[in-house]
N, C-alpha and C positions, 0 to 999 in steps of 0.2 A: 735501433739508436745501432749504424755501421757503426763493422767495424773499422777501422785508423788504419792504410797502407805505406810504406816510404815506395818510391813509383823507379824507385834505381834497382829495387828486387822484385823476385819474378812473385804474382802473386800465392800463385799456389806452394812458395816455399814461403812464407810467411803466414798460410793458413797451417799449415805445416806447423809449422812451429810454435802457435799460438796451442795448440792444441794438443801438442804435445808439454808445453806450460798447466793446460790445467789438466791431462794426464796426472806426471808429474809429482806438480803438486796438490792432489789432494782434491781439487776441486770437484771430477769425476772421480768416484771410485770406481775402485777393482771389482768387473763385471757387474757395473751402471750399462746401460742400456745408455747409447747416442741420438743425440737428435738427427730428424730425417737428414739424407744430403742438400731434401732443395729446404727443410727447416732453419738448419744451417748456414745454406747460401743465404735465405731469404730475409738474413740476422747480421750479415758477414754485409751486403750486400754486391753481393757476388755471382758472378753467373754459377746457375749450378756444377753443371762438365769441372768449374774453375776449382766446383769442392769438392765433387768426384777426385777430382785428380789428389790429392792430398789427400783423401779419407782412402783412399789406392795403397800411397805411398806408407801411408800408417798401419795398414794390411802387412807388406811388404814387409815393414821394421816387425809387427809383430805385438804395439800397440794396443790395435785394433786388431778385432773379428769380427764376419757376419754370421748372422741364422738368420734362414729363411725365413723365417716365421714373425722372426721377432726384432733388424734391420741387426745394427752396429753395436756391439760392444766391450767392453774394454779389460784387456786382459785383465786373469784374475793372478799370473801372473809376476809377483808384488816384488820376486829378485829382478827380471827386466826392468822392470817400471825404477824400481832405487839403481839399475845399471845403466840406463839411459843420464836420469835425476844424471847420474857424479859423473857421467862421458858429457850429457849440456856446463856442467862446471867449472872440469875440467878445462876445457871449450871451452867460454869466457874469461876464465885468468886467464890459462896460454893470452889470445886475444887483449888481456886488461897488459901486463907485460913487455906486448910486445906496442902495444902505443906506451907506455911508459918508456924505454927500450928509445923510441924512435922522441922522444923527447929528451933526449941527452941523456936516463938513469941509469943509474948500472944499479943490479940485479943488490944488492943488498942495500944501497937510497931505495926499493921498493921495500925493501926487507925495510924496513925501519922507522920507513914511512907508514905502511901498513901494520908495524905494532905500535905507531904515533894513534892510528885509530881504531884498531880494535879495542886496547888498553880504556 
C-alpha cells in the first residue's frame, strides 16, 4: 500500500522524515539493513529517483550508511540516533508553542494547559 503524502511539501522531504521516524522510534534497529531503494520506492508508491534523494540525505545526516555488498544500513551510533530524536522532538515542541501563541495563548497559559493534559 502506498504511503500518503501532503501535496504542499516535496515528497522526498516527507520520505526523509518518515524514514527518520522509523529509525528514531526503533522500527529499524541500529545496524539493520534497509530495504533497497527500489523496494522502498515500490512500497511508498514513488519514483526510485525520489527515494534515492531521500536516502542520500539520510546518509549525509549519518543515520544510514552504504556498504557495497550489503546495501544501506542503519547507523550503530546510538548517540546520533538519540540526538536526532531529541532535535526532532524540540522542533515539534517549538512548532506547537508557536501555533498556540498564534492562537493568543501566553507561555504561562500553554504550560498550565499542558500540566492539566499530562496529569
